[in-house]
Biopython code that builds the backbone (N, CA, C, O; Angstrom):
import numpy as np
from Bio.PDB.StructureBuilder import StructureBuilder

atoms = [
    (1, "UNK", "N", (85.992, 127.969, 127.583)),
    (1, "UNK", "CA", (87.015, 128.239, 128.581)),
    (1, "UNK", "C", (88.069, 127.139, 128.580)),
    (1, "UNK", "O", (89.262, 127.424, 128.685)),
    (2, "UNK", "N", (87.648, 125.911, 128.464)),
    (2, "UNK", "CA", (88.578, 124.800, 128.597)),
    (2, "UNK", "C", (89.693, 124.873, 127.571)),
    (2, "UNK", "O", (90.862, 124.682, 127.909)),
    (3, "UNK", "N", (89.342, 125.151, 126.312)),
    (3, "UNK", "CA", (90.360, 125.187, 125.283)),
    (3, "UNK", "C", (91.374, 126.299, 125.539)),
    (3, "UNK", "O", (92.581, 126.066, 125.459)),
    (4, "UNK", "N", (90.893, 127.509, 125.847)),
    (4, "UNK", "CA", (91.798, 128.627, 126.123)),
    (4, "UNK", "C", (92.620, 128.337, 127.367)),
    (4, "UNK", "O", (93.831, 128.557, 127.389)),
    (5, "UNK", "N", (91.953, 127.840, 128.401)),
    (5, "UNK", "CA", (92.672, 127.529, 129.632)),
    (5, "UNK", "C", (93.743, 126.475, 129.383)),
    (5, "UNK", "O", (94.876, 126.631, 129.840)),
    (6, "UNK", "N", (93.411, 125.414, 128.674)),
    (6, "UNK", "CA", (94.383, 124.336, 128.461)),
    (6, "UNK", "C", (95.594, 124.826, 127.673)),
    (6, "UNK", "O", (96.729, 124.463, 127.981)),
    (7, "UNK", "N", (95.350, 125.653, 126.651)),
    (7, "UNK", "CA", (96.469, 126.210, 125.880)),
    (7, "UNK", "C", (97.325, 127.125, 126.742)),
    (7, "UNK", "O", (98.553, 127.058, 126.700)),
    (8, "UNK", "N", (96.671, 127.984, 127.526)),
    (8, "UNK", "CA", (97.406, 128.917, 128.385)),
    (8, "UNK", "C", (98.206, 128.178, 129.454)),
    (8, "UNK", "O", (99.353, 128.532, 129.727)),
    (9, "UNK", "N", (97.609, 127.158, 130.055)),
    (9, "UNK", "CA", (98.309, 126.391, 131.086)),
    (9, "UNK", "C", (99.556, 125.727, 130.511)),
    (9, "UNK", "O", (100.627, 125.768, 131.116)),
    (10, "UNK", "N", (99.408, 125.117, 129.344)),
    (10, "UNK", "CA", (100.549, 124.453, 128.709)),
    (10, "UNK", "C", (101.665, 125.456, 128.426)),
    (10, "UNK", "O", (102.832, 125.188, 128.711)),
    (11, "UNK", "N", (101.301, 126.619, 127.860)),
    (11, "UNK", "CA", (102.311, 127.638, 127.540)),
    (11, "UNK", "C", (102.996, 128.155, 128.798)),
    (11, "UNK", "O", (104.221, 128.259, 128.842)),
    (12, "UNK", "N", (102.212, 128.478, 129.818)),
    (12, "UNK", "CA", (102.781, 129.004, 131.055)),
    (12, "UNK", "C", (103.721, 127.994, 131.707)),
    (12, "UNK", "O", (104.806, 128.348, 132.168)),
    (13, "UNK", "N", (103.300, 126.750, 131.740)),
    (13, "UNK", "CA", (104.125, 125.694, 132.357)),
    (13, "UNK", "C", (105.447, 125.541, 131.612)),
    (13, "UNK", "O", (106.509, 125.468, 132.231)),
    (14, "UNK", "N", (105.382, 125.494, 130.289)),
    (14, "UNK", "CA", (106.597, 125.329, 129.489)),
    (14, "UNK", "C", (107.502, 126.558, 129.577)),
    (14, "UNK", "O", (108.724, 126.433, 129.654)),
    (15, "UNK", "N", (106.888, 127.754, 129.565)),
    (15, "UNK", "CA", (107.680, 128.986, 129.667)),
    (15, "UNK", "C", (108.441, 129.046, 130.985)),
    (15, "UNK", "O", (109.541, 129.596, 131.052)),
    (16, "UNK", "N", (107.855, 128.483, 132.020)),
    (16, "UNK", "CA", (108.505, 128.491, 133.330)),
    (16, "UNK", "C", (109.469, 127.317, 133.484)),
    (16, "UNK", "O", (110.154, 127.206, 134.501)),
    (17, "UNK", "N", (109.528, 126.438, 132.477)),
    (17, "UNK", "CA", (110.459, 125.313, 132.504)),
    (17, "UNK", "C", (110.029, 124.189, 133.431)),
    (17, "UNK", "O", (110.869, 123.457, 133.954)),
    (18, "UNK", "N", (108.734, 124.048, 133.636)),
    (18, "UNK", "CA", (108.230, 123.015, 134.532)),
    (18, "UNK", "C", (107.709, 121.821, 133.735)),
    (18, "UNK", "O", (107.118, 121.991, 132.669)),
    (19, "UNK", "N", (107.926, 120.635, 134.248)),
    (19, "UNK", "CA", (107.292, 119.452, 133.677)),
    (19, "UNK", "C", (105.886, 119.355, 134.259)),
    (19, "UNK", "O", (105.549, 120.067, 135.205)),
    (20, "UNK", "N", (105.073, 118.479, 133.694)),
    (20, "UNK", "CA", (103.742, 118.259, 134.260)),
    (20, "UNK", "C", (103.864, 117.756, 135.694)),
    (20, "UNK", "O", (103.074, 118.134, 136.559)),
    (21, "UNK", "N", (104.845, 116.914, 135.941)),
    (21, "UNK", "CA", (105.054, 116.384, 137.283)),
    (21, "UNK", "C", (105.444, 117.493, 138.266)),
    (21, "UNK", "O", (104.960, 117.523, 139.397)),
    (22, "UNK", "N", (106.327, 118.412, 137.826)),
    (22, "UNK", "CA", (106.730, 119.536, 138.688)),
    (22, "UNK", "C", (105.525, 120.388, 139.064)),
    (22, "UNK", "O", (105.349, 120.753, 140.226)),
    (23, "UNK", "N", (104.695, 120.704, 138.067)),
    (23, "UNK", "CA", (103.519, 121.525, 138.322)),
    (23, "UNK", "C", (102.543, 120.794, 139.234)),
    (23, "UNK", "O", (101.944, 121.400, 140.123)),
    (24, "UNK", "N", (102.386, 119.514, 139.016)),
    (24, "UNK", "CA", (101.481, 118.717, 139.854)),
    (24, "UNK", "C", (101.916, 118.760, 141.318)),
    (24, "UNK", "O", (101.081, 118.882, 142.214)),
    (25, "UNK", "N", (103.216, 118.661, 141.556)),
    (25, "UNK", "CA", (103.720, 118.705, 142.930)),
    (25, "UNK", "C", (103.463, 120.065, 143.570)),
    (25, "UNK", "O", (103.118, 120.137, 144.750)),
    (26, "UNK", "N", (103.626, 121.145, 142.804)),
    (26, "UNK", "CA", (103.396, 122.488, 143.341)),
    (26, "UNK", "C", (101.924, 122.715, 143.687)),
    (26, "UNK", "O", (101.606, 123.458, 144.615)),
    (27, "UNK", "N", (101.030, 122.069, 142.934)),
    (27, "UNK", "CA", (99.595, 122.266, 143.139)),
    (27, "UNK", "C", (98.960, 121.157, 143.971)),
    (27, "UNK", "O", (97.758, 121.188, 144.237)),
    (28, "UNK", "N", (99.763, 120.177, 144.383)),
    (28, "UNK", "CA", (99.277, 119.042, 145.170)),
    (28, "UNK", "C", (98.154, 118.275, 144.456)),
    (28, "UNK", "O", (97.121, 117.945, 145.040)),
    (29, "UNK", "N", (98.402, 118.010, 143.179)),
    (29, "UNK", "CA", (97.494, 117.183, 142.387)),
    (29, "UNK", "C", (98.333, 116.130, 141.663)),
    (29, "UNK", "O", (99.562, 116.152, 141.740)),
    (30, "UNK", "N", (97.681, 115.224, 140.973)),
    (30, "UNK", "CA", (98.412, 114.198, 140.229)),
    (30, "UNK", "C", (98.889, 114.752, 138.884)),
    (30, "UNK", "O", (98.356, 115.738, 138.376)),
    (31, "UNK", "N", (99.902, 114.098, 138.324)),
    (31, "UNK", "CA", (100.371, 114.478, 136.992)),
    (31, "UNK", "C", (99.270, 114.240, 135.962)),
    (31, "UNK", "O", (99.161, 114.962, 134.971)),
    (32, "UNK", "N", (98.455, 113.212, 136.214)),
    (32, "UNK", "CA", (97.354, 112.904, 135.304)),
    (32, "UNK", "C", (96.330, 114.041, 135.273)),
    (32, "UNK", "O", (95.735, 114.321, 134.232)),
    (33, "UNK", "N", (96.129, 114.690, 136.417)),
    (33, "UNK", "CA", (95.207, 115.831, 136.458)),
    (33, "UNK", "C", (95.732, 116.964, 135.581)),
    (33, "UNK", "O", (94.972, 117.580, 134.834)),
    (34, "UNK", "N", (97.027, 117.234, 135.672)),
    (34, "UNK", "CA", (97.642, 118.278, 134.831)),
    (34, "UNK", "C", (97.472, 117.916, 133.363)),
    (34, "UNK", "O", (97.113, 118.763, 132.545)),
    (35, "UNK", "N", (97.728, 116.669, 133.036)),
    (35, "UNK", "CA", (97.593, 116.205, 131.658)),
    (35, "UNK", "C", (96.166, 116.394, 131.148)),
    (35, "UNK", "O", (95.970, 116.846, 130.020)),
    (36, "UNK", "N", (95.174, 116.055, 131.960)),
    (36, "UNK", "CA", (93.772, 116.216, 131.563)),
    (36, "UNK", "C", (93.423, 117.689, 131.385)),
    (36, "UNK", "O", (92.680, 118.043, 130.470)),
    (37, "UNK", "N", (93.956, 118.553, 132.255)),
    (37, "UNK", "CA", (93.693, 119.984, 132.121)),
    (37, "UNK", "C", (94.288, 120.510, 130.826)),
    (37, "UNK", "O", (93.648, 121.277, 130.106)),
    (38, "UNK", "N", (95.532, 120.092, 130.525)),
    (38, "UNK", "CA", (96.207, 120.581, 129.331)),
    (38, "UNK", "C", (95.591, 120.020, 128.054)),
    (38, "UNK", "O", (95.658, 120.663, 127.006)),
    (39, "UNK", "N", (94.991, 118.831, 128.123)),
    (39, "UNK", "CA", (94.347, 118.234, 126.950)),
    (39, "UNK", "C", (92.892, 118.668, 126.809)),
    (39, "UNK", "O", (92.225, 118.295, 125.844)),
    (40, "UNK", "N", (92.398, 119.451, 127.762)),
    (40, "UNK", "CA", (91.025, 119.922, 127.707)),
    (40, "UNK", "C", (90.001, 118.876, 128.102)),
    (40, "UNK", "O", (88.810, 119.050, 127.844)),
    (41, "UNK", "N", (90.443, 117.795, 128.721)),
    (41, "UNK", "CA", (89.529, 116.731, 129.139)),
    (41, "UNK", "C", (88.787, 117.078, 130.418)),
    (41, "UNK", "O", (87.696, 116.564, 130.664)),
    (42, "UNK", "N", (89.369, 117.945, 131.231)),
    (42, "UNK", "CA", (88.721, 118.394, 132.463)),
    (42, "UNK", "C", (89.248, 119.776, 132.809)),
    (42, "UNK", "O", (90.207, 120.264, 132.211)),
    (43, "UNK", "N", (88.603, 120.395, 133.785)),
    (43, "UNK", "CA", (88.975, 121.734, 134.227)),
    (43, "UNK", "C", (89.084, 121.722, 135.747)),
    (43, "UNK", "O", (88.238, 121.128, 136.416)),
    (44, "UNK", "N", (90.097, 122.358, 136.301)),
    (44, "UNK", "CA", (90.215, 122.388, 137.770)),
    (44, "UNK", "C", (89.107, 123.216, 138.389)),
    (44, "UNK", "O", (88.471, 124.030, 137.719)),
    (45, "UNK", "N", (88.883, 122.998, 139.680)),
    (45, "UNK", "CA", (87.885, 123.807, 140.382)),
    (45, "UNK", "C", (88.433, 125.225, 140.572)),
    (45, "UNK", "O", (89.603, 125.494, 140.300)),
    (46, "UNK", "N", (87.582, 126.105, 141.034)),
    (46, "UNK", "CA", (87.941, 127.521, 141.149)),
    (46, "UNK", "C", (89.137, 127.749, 142.066)),
    (46, "UNK", "O", (89.984, 128.594, 141.775)),
    (47, "UNK", "N", (89.216, 127.009, 143.167)),
    (47, "UNK", "CA", (90.353, 127.172, 144.085)),
    (47, "UNK", "C", (91.671, 126.853, 143.384)),
    (47, "UNK", "O", (92.657, 127.571, 143.553)),
    (48, "UNK", "N", (91.690, 125.775, 142.597)),
    (48, "UNK", "CA", (92.916, 125.413, 141.877)),
    (48, "UNK", "C", (93.227, 126.432, 140.792)),
    (48, "UNK", "O", (94.392, 126.750, 140.557)),
    (49, "UNK", "N", (92.188, 126.949, 140.123)),
    (49, "UNK", "CA", (92.423, 127.979, 139.108)),
    (49, "UNK", "C", (93.087, 129.201, 139.730)),
    (49, "UNK", "O", (93.997, 129.787, 139.144)),
    (50, "UNK", "N", (92.630, 129.581, 140.919)),
    (50, "UNK", "CA", (93.225, 130.729, 141.604)),
    (50, "UNK", "C", (94.669, 130.429, 142.007)),
    (50, "UNK", "O", (95.524, 131.310, 141.916)),
    (51, "UNK", "N", (94.952, 129.213, 142.446)),
    (51, "UNK", "CA", (96.324, 128.833, 142.795)),
    (51, "UNK", "C", (97.226, 128.884, 141.569)),
    (51, "UNK", "O", (98.362, 129.353, 141.645)),
    (52, "UNK", "N", (96.718, 128.399, 140.437)),
    (52, "UNK", "CA", (97.503, 128.404, 139.196)),
    (52, "UNK", "C", (97.808, 129.837, 138.774)),
    (52, "UNK", "O", (98.944, 130.156, 138.422)),
    (53, "UNK", "N", (96.795, 130.697, 138.809)),
    (53, "UNK", "CA", (96.998, 132.101, 138.440)),
    (53, "UNK", "C", (98.033, 132.754, 139.348)),
    (53, "UNK", "O", (98.889, 133.504, 138.878)),
    (54, "UNK", "N", (97.958, 132.474, 140.647)),
    (54, "UNK", "CA", (98.918, 133.044, 141.590)),
    (54, "UNK", "C", (100.322, 132.483, 141.333)),
    (54, "UNK", "O", (101.306, 133.222, 141.384)),
    (55, "UNK", "N", (100.410, 131.199, 141.061)),
    (55, "UNK", "CA", (101.704, 130.572, 140.806)),
    (55, "UNK", "C", (102.415, 131.212, 139.617)),
    (55, "UNK", "O", (103.624, 131.437, 139.653)),
    (56, "UNK", "N", (101.652, 131.502, 138.565)),
    (56, "UNK", "CA", (102.242, 132.089, 137.363)),
    (56, "UNK", "C", (102.169, 133.611, 137.349)),
    (56, "UNK", "O", (102.533, 134.243, 136.357)),
    (57, "UNK", "N", (101.702, 134.199, 138.445)),
    (57, "UNK", "CA", (101.642, 135.650, 138.609)),
    (57, "UNK", "C", (100.868, 136.329, 137.473)),
    (57, "UNK", "O", (101.321, 137.312, 136.886)),
    (58, "UNK", "N", (99.687, 135.772, 137.183)),
    (58, "UNK", "CA", (98.801, 136.393, 136.211)),
    (58, "UNK", "C", (97.401, 136.441, 136.818)),
    (58, "UNK", "O", (97.131, 135.784, 137.824)),
    (59, "UNK", "N", (96.518, 137.219, 136.206)),
    (59, "UNK", "CA", (95.157, 137.301, 136.693)),
    (59, "UNK", "C", (94.379, 136.067, 136.267)),
    (59, "UNK", "O", (94.727, 135.397, 135.294)),
    (60, "UNK", "N", (93.335, 135.783, 137.002)),
    (60, "UNK", "CA", (92.496, 134.635, 136.705)),
    (60, "UNK", "C", (91.834, 134.786, 135.337)),
    (60, "UNK", "O", (91.749, 133.820, 134.580)),
    (61, "UNK", "N", (91.366, 135.991, 135.018)),
    (61, "UNK", "CA", (90.726, 136.173, 133.714)),
    (61, "UNK", "C", (91.709, 135.985, 132.567)),
    (61, "UNK", "O", (91.332, 135.501, 131.500)),
    (62, "UNK", "N", (92.953, 136.361, 132.776)),
    (62, "UNK", "CA", (93.965, 136.152, 131.735)),
    (62, "UNK", "C", (94.279, 134.663, 131.570)),
    (62, "UNK", "O", (94.552, 134.200, 130.463)),
    (63, "UNK", "N", (94.238, 133.927, 132.665)),
    (63, "UNK", "CA", (94.505, 132.495, 132.618)),
    (63, "UNK", "C", (93.466, 131.757, 131.786)),
    (63, "UNK", "O", (93.806, 130.826, 131.056)),
    (64, "UNK", "N", (92.213, 132.158, 131.886)),
    (64, "UNK", "CA", (91.143, 131.422, 131.216)),
    (64, "UNK", "C", (90.641, 132.093, 129.938)),
    (64, "UNK", "O", (89.744, 131.565, 129.281)),
    (65, "UNK", "N", (91.205, 133.245, 129.577)),
    (65, "UNK", "CA", (90.701, 133.973, 128.408)),
    (65, "UNK", "C", (91.258, 133.409, 127.110)),
    (65, "UNK", "O", (92.252, 132.683, 127.093)),
    (66, "UNK", "N", (90.581, 133.771, 126.022)),
    (66, "UNK", "CA", (91.026, 133.370, 124.687)),
    (66, "UNK", "C", (92.174, 134.226, 124.179)),
    (66, "UNK", "O", (92.772, 133.928, 123.146)),
    (67, "UNK", "N", (92.478, 135.292, 124.912)),
    (67, "UNK", "CA", (93.581, 136.166, 124.530)),
    (67, "UNK", "C", (94.894, 135.397, 124.624)),
    (67, "UNK", "O", (95.162, 134.737, 125.628)),
    (68, "UNK", "N", (95.705, 135.482, 123.586)),
    (68, "UNK", "CA", (96.988, 134.780, 123.589)),
    (68, "UNK", "C", (97.935, 135.426, 124.590)),
    (68, "UNK", "O", (97.957, 136.647, 124.745)),
    (69, "UNK", "N", (98.708, 134.598, 125.259)),
    (69, "UNK", "CA", (99.719, 135.109, 126.183)),
    (69, "UNK", "C", (100.934, 135.494, 125.353)),
    (69, "UNK", "O", (101.665, 134.630, 124.868)),
    (70, "UNK", "N", (101.145, 136.811, 125.192)),
    (70, "UNK", "CA", (102.219, 137.271, 124.331)),
    (70, "UNK", "C", (103.593, 137.120, 124.952)),
    (70, "UNK", "O", (104.555, 136.771, 124.268)),
    (71, "UNK", "N", (103.687, 137.379, 126.230)),
    (71, "UNK", "CA", (104.987, 137.335, 126.885)),
    (71, "UNK", "C", (105.124, 136.052, 127.666)),
    (71, "UNK", "O", (104.149, 135.532, 128.210)),
    (72, "UNK", "N", (106.330, 135.548, 127.719)),
    (72, "UNK", "CA", (106.571, 134.375, 128.555)),
    (72, "UNK", "C", (106.596, 134.798, 130.016)),
    (72, "UNK", "O", (106.716, 135.984, 130.324)),
    (73, "UNK", "N", (106.484, 133.849, 130.894)),
    (73, "UNK", "CA", (106.485, 134.130, 132.328)),
    (73, "UNK", "C", (107.788, 134.795, 132.739)),
    (73, "UNK", "O", (107.786, 135.698, 133.575)),
    (74, "UNK", "N", (108.892, 134.363, 132.166)),
    (74, "UNK", "CA", (110.197, 134.902, 132.536)),
    (74, "UNK", "C", (110.338, 136.367, 132.154)),
    (74, "UNK", "O", (111.060, 137.106, 132.824)),
    (75, "UNK", "N", (109.659, 136.810, 131.081)),
    (75, "UNK", "CA", (109.862, 138.175, 130.612)),
    (75, "UNK", "C", (108.844, 139.158, 131.169)),
    (75, "UNK", "O", (108.929, 140.351, 130.877)),
    (76, "UNK", "N", (107.881, 138.693, 131.964)),
    (76, "UNK", "CA", (106.921, 139.632, 132.536)),
    (76, "UNK", "C", (107.583, 140.432, 133.642)),
    (76, "UNK", "O", (108.478, 139.946, 134.334)),
    (77, "UNK", "N", (107.133, 141.654, 133.793)),
    (77, "UNK", "CA", (107.712, 142.549, 134.788)),
    (77, "UNK", "C", (107.261, 142.149, 136.179)),
    (77, "UNK", "O", (106.066, 141.960, 136.406)),
    (78, "UNK", "N", (108.174, 142.018, 137.098)),
    (78, "UNK", "CA", (107.845, 141.718, 138.480)),
    (78, "UNK", "C", (107.509, 142.980, 139.261)),
    (78, "UNK", "O", (106.910, 142.900, 140.333)),
    (79, "UNK", "N", (107.888, 144.148, 138.739)),
    (79, "UNK", "CA", (107.659, 145.390, 139.460)),
    (79, "UNK", "C", (106.272, 145.948, 139.230)),
    (79, "UNK", "O", (105.799, 146.729, 140.056)),
    (80, "UNK", "N", (105.605, 145.594, 138.167)),
    (80, "UNK", "CA", (104.280, 146.129, 137.905)),
    (80, "UNK", "C", (103.974, 146.128, 136.433)),
    (80, "UNK", "O", (104.506, 145.325, 135.667)),
    (81, "UNK", "N", (103.111, 147.036, 136.050)),
    (81, "UNK", "CA", (102.667, 147.127, 134.677)),
    (81, "UNK", "C", (103.652, 147.966, 133.883)),
    (81, "UNK", "O", (104.137, 148.985, 134.374)),
    (82, "UNK", "N", (103.949, 147.550, 132.666)),
    (82, "UNK", "CA", (104.832, 148.308, 131.797)),
    (82, "UNK", "C", (103.965, 149.061, 130.813)),
    (82, "UNK", "O", (103.195, 148.449, 130.072)),
    (83, "UNK", "N", (104.076, 150.387, 130.792)),
    (83, "UNK", "CA", (103.252, 151.177, 129.887)),
    (83, "UNK", "C", (103.925, 151.321, 128.526)),
    (83, "UNK", "O", (104.962, 150.712, 128.266)),
    (84, "UNK", "N", (103.312, 152.144, 127.651)),
    (84, "UNK", "CA", (103.798, 152.272, 126.272)),
    (84, "UNK", "C", (105.238, 152.782, 126.188)),
    (84, "UNK", "O", (105.962, 152.422, 125.259)),
    (85, "UNK", "N", (105.659, 153.602, 127.130)),
    (85, "UNK", "CA", (107.021, 154.134, 127.109)),
    (85, "UNK", "C", (108.022, 153.171, 127.720)),
    (85, "UNK", "O", (109.219, 153.457, 127.747)),
    (86, "UNK", "N", (107.557, 152.049, 128.204)),
    (86, "UNK", "CA", (108.457, 151.072, 128.809)),
    (86, "UNK", "C", (108.708, 151.324, 130.281)),
    (86, "UNK", "O", (109.554, 150.669, 130.890)),
    (87, "UNK", "N", (107.964, 152.289, 130.872)),
    (87, "UNK", "CA", (108.133, 152.594, 132.291)),
    (87, "UNK", "C", (107.326, 151.604, 133.121)),
    (87, "UNK", "O", (106.168, 151.317, 132.818)),
    (88, "UNK", "N", (107.941, 151.100, 134.147)),
    (88, "UNK", "CA", (107.265, 150.161, 135.031)),
    (88, "UNK", "C", (106.725, 150.909, 136.236)),
    (88, "UNK", "O", (107.427, 151.729, 136.828)),
    (89, "UNK", "N", (105.466, 150.628, 136.605)),
    (89, "UNK", "CA", (104.877, 151.267, 137.769)),
    (89, "UNK", "C", (103.966, 150.284, 138.487)),
    (89, "UNK", "O", (103.439, 149.348, 137.886)),
    (90, "UNK", "N", (103.796, 150.508, 139.753)),
    (90, "UNK", "CA", (102.964, 149.655, 140.593)),
    (90, "UNK", "C", (102.003, 150.560, 141.351)),
    (90, "UNK", "O", (102.429, 151.338, 142.204)),
    (91, "UNK", "N", (100.700, 150.467, 141.045)),
    (91, "UNK", "CA", (99.764, 151.340, 141.746)),
    (91, "UNK", "C", (99.474, 150.780, 143.135)),
    (91, "UNK", "O", (99.895, 149.673, 143.473)),
    (92, "UNK", "N", (98.753, 151.559, 143.931)),
    (92, "UNK", "CA", (98.489, 151.199, 145.327)),
    (92, "UNK", "C", (97.756, 149.868, 145.422)),
    (92, "UNK", "O", (98.087, 149.044, 146.275)),
    (93, "UNK", "N", (96.766, 149.641, 144.561)),
    (93, "UNK", "CA", (95.967, 148.413, 144.631)),
    (93, "UNK", "C", (96.804, 147.199, 144.256)),
    (93, "UNK", "O", (96.683, 146.144, 144.878)),
    (94, "UNK", "N", (97.660, 147.344, 143.232)),
    (94, "UNK", "CA", (98.558, 146.240, 142.869)),
    (94, "UNK", "C", (99.512, 145.925, 144.012)),
    (94, "UNK", "O", (99.769, 144.762, 144.321)),
    (95, "UNK", "N", (100.031, 146.974, 144.634)),
    (95, "UNK", "CA", (100.938, 146.785, 145.765)),
    (95, "UNK", "C", (100.239, 146.041, 146.898)),
    (95, "UNK", "O", (100.779, 145.079, 147.444)),
    (96, "UNK", "N", (99.023, 146.497, 147.252)),
    (96, "UNK", "CA", (98.287, 145.855, 148.337)),
    (96, "UNK", "C", (97.912, 144.414, 147.987)),
    (96, "UNK", "O", (97.920, 143.541, 148.855)),
    (97, "UNK", "N", (97.588, 144.169, 146.730)),
    (97, "UNK", "CA", (97.244, 142.803, 146.325)),
    (97, "UNK", "C", (98.443, 141.871, 146.445)),
    (97, "UNK", "O", (98.288, 140.703, 146.800)),
    (98, "UNK", "N", (99.624, 142.374, 146.154)),
    (98, "UNK", "CA", (100.827, 141.540, 146.212)),
    (98, "UNK", "C", (101.433, 141.450, 147.611)),
    (98, "UNK", "O", (101.930, 140.398, 148.011)),
    (99, "UNK", "N", (101.391, 142.544, 148.342)),
    (99, "UNK", "CA", (102.120, 142.617, 149.606)),
    (99, "UNK", "C", (101.205, 142.859, 150.802)),
    (99, "UNK", "O", (101.603, 143.534, 151.752)),
    (100, "UNK", "N", (99.986, 142.321, 150.774)),
    (100, "UNK", "CA", (99.028, 142.494, 151.854)),
    (100, "UNK", "C", (99.576, 142.006, 153.184)),
    (100, "UNK", "O", (99.233, 142.546, 154.236)),
    (101, "UNK", "N", (100.415, 141.002, 153.144)),
    (101, "UNK", "CA", (100.961, 140.404, 154.360)),
    (101, "UNK", "C", (101.877, 141.362, 155.119)),
    (101, "UNK", "O", (102.152, 141.142, 156.299)),
    (102, "UNK", "N", (102.352, 142.413, 154.465)),
    (102, "UNK", "CA", (103.207, 143.389, 155.140)),
    (102, "UNK", "C", (102.442, 144.193, 156.191)),
    (102, "UNK", "O", (103.046, 144.804, 157.073)),
    (103, "UNK", "N", (101.120, 144.191, 156.095)),
    (103, "UNK", "CA", (100.330, 144.921, 157.079)),
    (103, "UNK", "C", (100.526, 144.369, 158.486)),
    (103, "UNK", "O", (100.512, 145.127, 159.455)),
    (104, "UNK", "N", (100.709, 143.050, 158.607)),
    (104, "UNK", "CA", (100.852, 142.444, 159.927)),
    (104, "UNK", "C", (102.088, 142.937, 160.680)),
    (104, "UNK", "O", (101.956, 143.361, 161.828)),
    (105, "UNK", "N", (103.283, 142.900, 160.087)),
    (105, "UNK", "CA", (104.430, 143.421, 160.855)),
    (105, "UNK", "C", (104.356, 144.928, 161.091)),
    (105, "UNK", "O", (104.832, 145.413, 162.117)),
    (106, "UNK", "N", (103.769, 145.669, 160.161)),
    (106, "UNK", "CA", (103.654, 147.118, 160.342)),
    (106, "UNK", "C", (102.717, 147.421, 161.509)),
    (106, "UNK", "O", (103.041, 148.239, 162.370)),
    (107, "UNK", "N", (101.564, 146.767, 161.539)),
    (107, "UNK", "CA", (100.622, 146.974, 162.641)),
    (107, "UNK", "C", (101.240, 146.525, 163.960)),
    (107, "UNK", "O", (101.085, 147.201, 164.977)),
    (108, "UNK", "N", (101.941, 145.389, 163.955)),
    (108, "UNK", "CA", (102.613, 144.917, 165.168)),
    (108, "UNK", "C", (103.650, 145.897, 165.662)),
    (108, "UNK", "O", (103.750, 146.151, 166.862)),
    (109, "UNK", "N", (104.420, 146.448, 164.748)),
    (109, "UNK", "CA", (105.442, 147.424, 165.100)),
    (109, "UNK", "C", (104.814, 148.690, 165.676)),
    (109, "UNK", "O", (105.257, 149.204, 166.704)),
    (110, "UNK", "N", (103.780, 149.183, 165.005)),
    (110, "UNK", "CA", (103.122, 150.398, 165.479)),
    (110, "UNK", "C", (102.448, 150.189, 166.831)),
    (110, "UNK", "O", (102.469, 151.077, 167.683)),
    (111, "UNK", "N", (101.849, 149.011, 167.025)),
    (111, "UNK", "CA", (101.202, 148.772, 168.315)),
    (111, "UNK", "C", (102.231, 148.640, 169.429)),
    (111, "UNK", "O", (101.939, 148.996, 170.571)),
    (112, "UNK", "N", (103.424, 148.138, 169.132)),
    (112, "UNK", "CA", (104.449, 148.056, 170.155)),
    (112, "UNK", "C", (104.987, 149.445, 170.514)),
    (112, "UNK", "O", (105.364, 149.690, 171.660)),
    (113, "UNK", "N", (105.022, 150.330, 169.556)),
    (113, "UNK", "CA", (105.491, 151.692, 169.800)),
    (113, "UNK", "C", (104.460, 152.461, 170.627)),
    (113, "UNK", "O", (104.813, 153.131, 171.597)),
    (114, "UNK", "N", (103.206, 152.363, 170.248)),
    (114, "UNK", "CA", (102.158, 153.142, 170.891)),
    (114, "UNK", "C", (101.421, 152.359, 171.978)),
    (114, "UNK", "O", (100.482, 152.875, 172.583)),
    (115, "UNK", "N", (101.833, 151.135, 172.224)),
    (115, "UNK", "CA", (101.237, 150.284, 173.253)),
    (115, "UNK", "C", (99.725, 150.184, 173.096)),
    (115, "UNK", "O", (98.977, 150.400, 174.050)),
    (116, "UNK", "N", (99.285, 149.856, 171.889)),
    (116, "UNK", "CA", (97.857, 149.746, 171.595)),
    (116, "UNK", "C", (97.399, 148.301, 171.678)),
    (116, "UNK", "O", (96.999, 147.725, 170.666)),
    (117, "UNK", "N", (97.446, 147.724, 172.823)),
    (117, "UNK", "CA", (97.016, 146.327, 172.980)),
    (117, "UNK", "C", (95.594, 146.288, 173.202)),
    (117, "UNK", "O", (95.023, 145.209, 173.360)),
]
sb = StructureBuilder()
sb.init_structure("model")
sb.init_model(0)
sb.init_chain("A")
sb.init_seg("    ")
for serial, (resi, resn, name, xyz) in enumerate(atoms, 1):
    if name == "N":
        sb.init_residue(resn, " ", resi, " ")
    sb.init_atom(name, np.array(xyz, "f"), 0.0, 1.0, " ", f" {name:<3s}", serial, name[0])
structure = sb.get_structure()
């Protein structure tokens, strides 16, 4: 895992135009920690791995897999998955995973309309 993760982290960071210091600040860790992760000397804990995956908008398994990251972060679709015909779509589960926080204002709005306190 470490080798694949370190290669993927380095590629993702560079594709996004971040220095090790920039990434360290976003993750609230030291630049030395980023350097050790990228050199394969250590691996972040699960919470940090999840933060990294979320930061780069990829799945955790893709972050740590041996599969090469074909597309740069900038060229990935923000709307959803791109199928063979080039059509972008976002299924219900992807939508809920990305926009779960929208439930709070919707529920608040509906409860104010129907007075469901």
